[in-house]
N, C-alpha and C positions, 0 to 999 in steps of 0.2 A: 121188189122193195125198194121205196126212195129214199133216200139218206139226206136228212134236211141240214145244209148248211148256212153257214152265218159270216158276212163279211165283217170287217173290222169298223165300217160304218154302223152297218146294226149293231156291235156288240157297244158301242161308244152310244148310241142311242137307249139301249137298253139299260145303260151304267150309269146315265145321266139322273134319272128320277131318285136312283138311289142317294147319288150325290147330293142330291137337291134337298131330299126329305135329311140328310142328318147336317145341311149348312142349315136349314130352318130350326131345326132341334138345337141348335148351337148358339143361331141368334136368340132363340127363343130362352134358352138358359143365361145368356147372358143379359138379355133383359128384365129376367128376374132376379138377377143380383144386383142390378143398376136400380134397378126401380124405388127398392127402398132406400136405398144410398140418395138417391136424385130428390126422393120425396125428404128427407132428412135435410138436405143441403138446402133446398128450397126454403126451407121451416125454418134453417140456424140462420141462413145467409140471404137470402132472396125476399122474405119479408121485413126483414130490419133496414133491408137498403129501400125496397120499395117504400117503406114507412118512413123513412128517412127523408127523399125526393119528396114525399107529399109533406111532410112539414115545413119544408124551406121555402114552399109557398106559403104558407101561413104565418102569422102574429102569436104563436102558440107561446106560451109563457107557462112558470112554475106557478103561478099565482092562480089557486085554483077560483077565485072570484071572479076572474075574468075572462069573458067567454072569446072561443078563437075566432082569428075573422082570415078568410081566404085573400090575400094580397098581392097575388100574383108575384111577379119578377120584383117588386118591392124588396125583399132582403139582398138580392144582390146589386138592384142600381135603382135609386127613387129619385126624382125630383120634386122635393116640396118642403113642407114646414117640418120642423123638428120631430121625429117619429113618437119622440117619448110624449108629445103633448096631445096625444090622441084621447081624446075623452068620449067613452061609450055612452054617458048620457046624450052628449050633444051630437053624435055619431058624426064624428070628421075631427079635425086638428085646430086645437084652441090657440088663437093669433090675438095678442094684444097689436092693434095696429095704431102707431104711435101718433102720424101725421094728423088724426084725425079723434085719436083718443075714444076710441071704440075699443069693445071685445068683437072679435070676428072670430066664425071658426070655418075651416077648407073643407068641403064636402067633397073629397076625390071620386064617389059616384055619379054626381052631378055636375063636377068639373067648375065650381064655382063658389065664393063665399056667401057667407048669412051674417047680417047681424044679429046677436046674439039677444042685445035689448029688446030691439023692436020687432025678431023672430021674423025676419023675412030679407031677401037676397040684397045684398048690395046693389044700390043704381049707380056707382060711380067705379072709376078704375083704379086697383089697387097696387101701387109699388109693389113689387113680389121681390124687388133687389134683395132687400134686406131680412125678409121670411121665407124666400124658397133659397133652397142650394142641394147640390147633389149628395146622397147620402148613399149606405148600401156598402157591400163588401166589396165590389169591384173600387171603390173609391177609400177603402179604411185602410190607412196607414200601418194600422198594426198587423192588420193580415197579410199587407203586402210584405213586411219586414219577418213575418213569420216565414211566407212562401220564401222571402231569402232564405233565411236560417235554413230550411229544410233541402233547398235545392243545394247550397253550399256546404251543408253535412253530409247529404249524400253522394255528391262528387268528390268530396275528400277524402269520405272514410271508406266509399267503394273502391275508390281507386287505389289508396293505399293497400286496403284488404286483399286486393286482386293481385298486387304485383308480391306482398308476402305470402302469400296464399301459394304463389306461384312456385317461388323460390322454395319453401317449408315443404312443399308437395313435391317437388325434382328431389328435396334432399333424400326425402320418406323414400324416395322410391328407389333411390339406389342403393347397392346391396352392402347396407352399413351395419356393423353388430348390434345387437339391440335394438334393430329397428320397430320390433313389433311393439316393445316398450315404448320408443318415444310416440309412436302412433297413438296409443293411451293417453300419453303424458299431454300432447299437443291439443286431446279434444276436450282435457279438464274446465278451461276457458267456458267452451261452448257448451258446456252440459250444465255449468250454474244459471239457474235462474235468473233472468235479469234484473230483479228486480232484487235478490241477494247480490249482485256484481255490483250496482247502483249504491246501494246501500254499504258496501266494504269498500269500493272506491270513496265513497264520502267522507267515509271518516278517514281514509288514507289522504284525501287531499286536505283534511277540515286546517286551517292556517293556525290554530293552536296546539294540537296536540297530533296531527298528521304525520303518518311515518314518512310519509315522502318530502316532506320539509323537512324533517330531521336528517336525512339521510343526506339532501342536496346542502344542509347546514354543515353538516360533517366533514362532506368531500370538499368546502372550501366553492361550492359552483356558485350559491345564492349568499347574502350577506342580511336578508332578514326575511322574515318568512312569509309567502305568499297565500293570498287568497285564491285559491287556483278557482274555484266556482262562482266565486262574487266578484271577483275582476272581470268588468265587461270587454277588457280585450283578451282576456285569457279562459274565460266560460267556455265558451265554442271548443276552441281548441281542447280542450280538458274532457269536454263531453266526448269529442272524437277520437280522443286518443283511449277513453275507457270501450268506445266501442270498435274499435280496431283490434282492441285487447280482447273484448269477448265475441268477435264474430269473425275472425282469422282464421279459425280454427276450421269454419262452413267453408271456409273458399278452399282449404286447403281439404278436404273430404272429399269436394266433389270433383276436383282437381286429380286428385291422386287415385281419385275412380277410375276417368278417362285418362290415364297417363298408365295405369295397368291393362288397361284395354288395347294398347298399341302392339302392333306385331314388332318380335325382334328379329327378323328379318329385313327390316327396314333398316333399322341401324348399323345389322351385321356387313350390309352390302354398303353404306355410308361410310363404315370403318374401313373396308378394305379399299374404297376411291379415295382413301382419303382428305374427305370432306370435315374441315373443322368444325370443331362442337358449336359455336356461334353462327355455323350456317346449318348446321344440324338442327339448331334449337328454331333458327326462323324458317329454315325451308320444309323441315318436315315435323318437328314436334311440335308446334305451335296452330300450323292446319290443320293437322288430325284431331287436335284438343277443342278446335277452334268452336263447336256446336257445341260441347259441354261448358266451355267457358261463358258461351253468350249464356246459355240457361243459369250457370251460377251469378253471372254479372245482372243478369236479369232479377234473379229471385232477391238479391240483397238489395238491389237499387227499391223494389217497391215495397222491403219491409224498411229502408231508410226511407223512402217516402212518408211512410206512417206511424214513422218514433214518437212513442210517448212516453213509454214508461221511465228510460234511461235518461231523458234528458226532464221530465218532471219530477222524478227524484232527485235529483242532482241538483237541480239548478230551480225546482218550481217554477213560477210563471213569469219567470225574469225574461224583460222584451229582448236581451241581448240574445238567450238561445230558445225563445217560444218557438216550437215546431207548427204546422197548421191544424196536428192533433190538438196538441196543450192548445191552441187559441179556442178549436170549434168547443172543447170541455170547458174552457174558461166561460165561453160565452151560454151556453147551454146549463152550468151547474153553477159555476160563481155568481153569474150575472142572470140567470134565470132566462135567458134569451133563447128558448128552444128553438124558434123558427130560423133565427138570426145564426146557430149556432148548426142547426142542419142545415142550413144552406152552406155554411163552411166545408162541413161533412160532404156534402155534395160534392161540391167543388173539388175537394180534395181526390173522391174516387173518378171523378172526370179526368184529373189531371194524371192521377196515376194510370188510367185505361189510355189515355193518349200517348203517354211513355211506352209504355208496355206494346203498345201497337205497332210505335214507331220503332221501336228497338227490333221488336222481331222480322218486321220488313227490312231493314239494314242488315239484320242479321242473314234473312235469305239470300237477300242482295249478294253479300260477301261471299257465303256459301256457296252459291252458285257460280261464283266466278272462281 
């Protein structure tokens, strides 16, 4: 009678198909759950993004009677006549050429001027120094002012929120009586909708009946009422202060979650070795929570770069606080220049994507070290 024997290699080969089938089933199940979500994401995020980018290459407006033209990169940078002088009937830009006293039209497709009165190309050199100029988003001073406001708002607010969030998180992580109640109380500002917070602070900062002025006047800190959101020198600082109050709990929550995952054995060993608290923080705590801190800062930075509601409710279209999102909305809705506003939105998306990529690379390099 022959007894069949099996080697470990044969047993592994026999077990491998079963494992592979299980893996394939898990992958198939994962895709079954992911595909609907990806389709919804493509519908609610991908299509608007593609549509916005496409509109940025047109001169689309909210005026229904005007056909939309493909203008390439003219919304970003354009050298030519005033774009407001485009005439659909003439098929170009209307120009009154003063030296000749003639009515001309610049046809960009042909790259030449036409005499409107004689309906033929001009047969003389046209001095374009007083006619052509650089135009578009990249040379718009209001856009660059809004970009500076946004970057300044992002850097200052995220820096303050990170420092305060770290301090509060470490305080809440300590064994304090009633810390559960404190954790719930800290999250209240973050739980309030941004529109509600902005409107509430708008009333509190009002120069006529705001409670902030009343308190400061009663304490003798100020002698006259201050228009916090209308004063050009204080409006951006006021918006930053409201954002810090609103969003610091978010940073606190993420950092606190990272702190609670740290092993106690490391701190016990540091205590036995007599390491000072500051060195424990810089050598143990900070490196261990660095990945979570990077994610928290990235989330807040991306959110701050596209800030709209807080600034718009508190200061509306003020040039002193206008963000890139407010600028894009103003161009698209208030002025009706959908193509130009879409170009601003597209450039904002590119800026956010580049900053996010650079931040992730910097964090990976820091973490690898």
